[in-house]
TORVOPA-623585 format. One line per 5 residues: number of its first residue (from 1); their letters; for each residue x, y, z of C-alpha. Coordinates in steps of 0.5 Angstrom, whole numbers. Example, Ala and Ser with C-alpha at 12.3 -4.5 7.8 and 13.67 -1.06 7.14 Angstrom:
1> AS> 25,-9,16 | 27,-2,14
***
This chain:
1> XXXXX> -90,153,39 | -84,153,43 | -84,152,50 | -78,155,54 | -75,152,61
6> XXXXX> -77,158,65 | -85,158,63 | -85,150,64 | -82,152,71 | -87,157,72
11> XXXXX> -93,153,70 | -91,147,74 | -90,151,80 | -96,155,79 | -99,148,78
16> XXXXX> -96,147,85 | -98,153,89 | -105,152,87 | -105,145,89 | -102,148,96
21> XXXXX> -107,153,97 | -113,150,96 | -111,144,101 | -115,149,106 | -122,148,101
26> XXXXX> -121,142,99 | -116,137,102 | -113,132,97 | -108,126,99 | -101,130,98
31> XXXXX> -97,126,102 | -91,124,99 | -85,119,101 | -78,121,101 | -73,115,97
36> XXXXX> -66,116,97 | -67,124,98 | -72,124,93 | -79,127,95 | -84,124,92
41> XXXXX> -91,126,91 | -98,123,88 | -98,127,81 | -105,125,80 | -107,128,86
46> XXXXX> -104,134,84 | -106,135,76 | -113,132,78 | -114,138,84 | -112,143,79
51> XXXXX> -117,140,74 | -113,137,69 | -115,130,67 | -110,124,69 | -108,118,65
56> XXXXX> -103,112,67 | -99,108,62 | -96,102,66 | -93,100,60 | -89,105,59
61> XXXXX> -89,108,66 | -92,115,64 | -96,120,67 | -100,125,62 | -104,130,65
66> XXXXX> -108,135,61 | -111,141,62 | -114,146,56 | -108,146,51 | -103,144,56
71> XXXXX> -100,136,56 | -95,134,61 | -92,128,61 | -87,125,66 | -84,118,66
76> XXXXX> -81,114,71 | -74,115,72 | -73,120,67 | -71,127,69 | -74,130,63
81> XXXXX> -81,133,62 | -85,133,56 | -90,139,55 | -94,139,49 | -90,133,46
86> XXX> -84,138,46 | -77,135,51 | -76,140,57
***
């Protein structure tokens, strides 16, 4: 199944919006930090607040969020995202 960049962008945006609106009901730690002009947020808080399971691999510096049939992998210092194994 080919996943377009637009679908992935909309999915990630929906995840973020869902997290922001659920804060009023269930506060989570979404405090981020600004590092060299990049705003970093805790992905675990966002993924878990959306009901996704989260795994961290310190060896490869990869965070994986899985919900239903969607798996999102993000690697530290990599500008790409991997959705269901496909490079985005």
